[in-house]
N, C-alpha and C positions, 0 to 999 in steps of 0.2 A: 425284691420283695422284702417287706418288713413283717416280722412275726414278734408279737409281744408274749413273753412268758411271765406269768403271775404266780409266784410261789414264795412262801415265807422262808423256805430252806435255801440258803445260799448254795449249798452243794448241788441240790437238784437244779437250780437255775443255771449253774455252771455246766452241768451235764447237758442240759437242754441247749444252752447257748453254743457249746462246742459241736453238738450234733447239727444245729442250724447252720453254723459256719461251714461245716463239712459239706453241707448240701448247697452252699452258695447263697444262703439267705442272711439278711441283716437281722440281728437279734436286738430287741428292746426288752428291758426287764423292769419288773416291779416286785417289791417285797410284800406288798399288801394291796388291798382293794383301793384304798385312798390314793396311793401312788399310781395304780393302774388307771384310775379315773383321770388323774392329772395328765398322764401320758396320752390317754385318749383325747383329751381336750386339745393338747398340743399337736398330736400327730395322727389323730383318728382317721383322717382321709388317706393316710399312707399305709395303714396297717392292713395286711392281707389275711391274718389269722391270729387268734388269741389262744394260748395254751394256759389253762386255768386250773389251779389246785382248788380243792374243795375246802380243806381244813386250814384256815388261817385265822389269826387273832383279829378281832374287830369284825368287820363285814366279811363273812365267809365267801368262798367261791361260788356257791350255789346262789346266794343273794346277789352277788355281783353279776352273775349270768343273767338273772332276771332283770336287773337294772339295765344292762347293756341291750338285752333283747326287747326291752320296752321303749328304748330310745330310737326315734326315727333316724337319728343321725348315725347310730352305730349298729343297728339290728342286722344290717347286711353282712357284717363281719363274721365269718365262721368262727366257732368256738369249739375247742376240744378240751374236755376235762382230762387232766393228768393228775391222778389222785390215788390215795390208798382206799378210798370209798368204793369197794368193789361189790357191795351187796346189790343184788338184782333190783330191789326197790329204788335204790339211789340212782342206779344207771337209768332206769325208766323215768324217774323224777327229773333228772337232768336233761334227758332227750326231750321230754314233754315241755320243759322250760325253754328249749331252743338250742341245746348243745348239738353240734353236728357230728361229734365223734367222742369216744371215751377210751382212755387208756389207763389201766391200773398200774400202780407202782408195786413192786419194782418192775422196771422195764429195761430192755436193752436198747442201745442206740439204733439198732436195726429195726426193732419194733416201733420206736418213736418215728423213725424216718418213713416207714411204710404208712403209718397213720397220718403224718403230716402231708405226704404226697396225696393220700386219699382225700383229705380235707381240702386241699388246693385243687382237686380235680385233675391232677397230673397223671396219677397212676395208682392202681390198687396193689401193685406189685413192685418189686425192685428190678424189673426187667432192664432198666437203664443202667443198672449197677452190676458189676461183677464182684466177686469176693474181695478183690484187691481195692475196690473203690467204694465199697459200702462204708459208711461212717463207723469208725471204731473209736473206742475211748480207752485211753490209758490214764490212770489216775495222775501220772506225772504231767499230763497235758492240761490239767485243770488250773485255771487262773484263780486261785483262792486268796 
């Protein structure tokens, strides 16, 4: 399974990518909406989930969400907002625009893992993981 993470913060992308790898998923990344659209053009048929930041320069994540969900080609791809925008009105706005789930920063790898599994319809819990096998993150593991 391929999951695209779109975030202008390299640190956040690395945290997400390491969590995805620990779950056994292939991670694709984009630093902004324009790059994300390029990745979608090239690999849209292979992407199973998009993790999308709201606050990015240029086209923001909310605008990109609307573009993706208005496209017959890509609207089937689940999208989870992963953002600092935690205000209730913004969560509602994103869900109404087509976001399938929402996670506010800061988050733990465990929180991210649970939400990813929910989005993929695999599980709403970490029943398949014990404490020794839940993704953990050590800052030394980051590929920066």
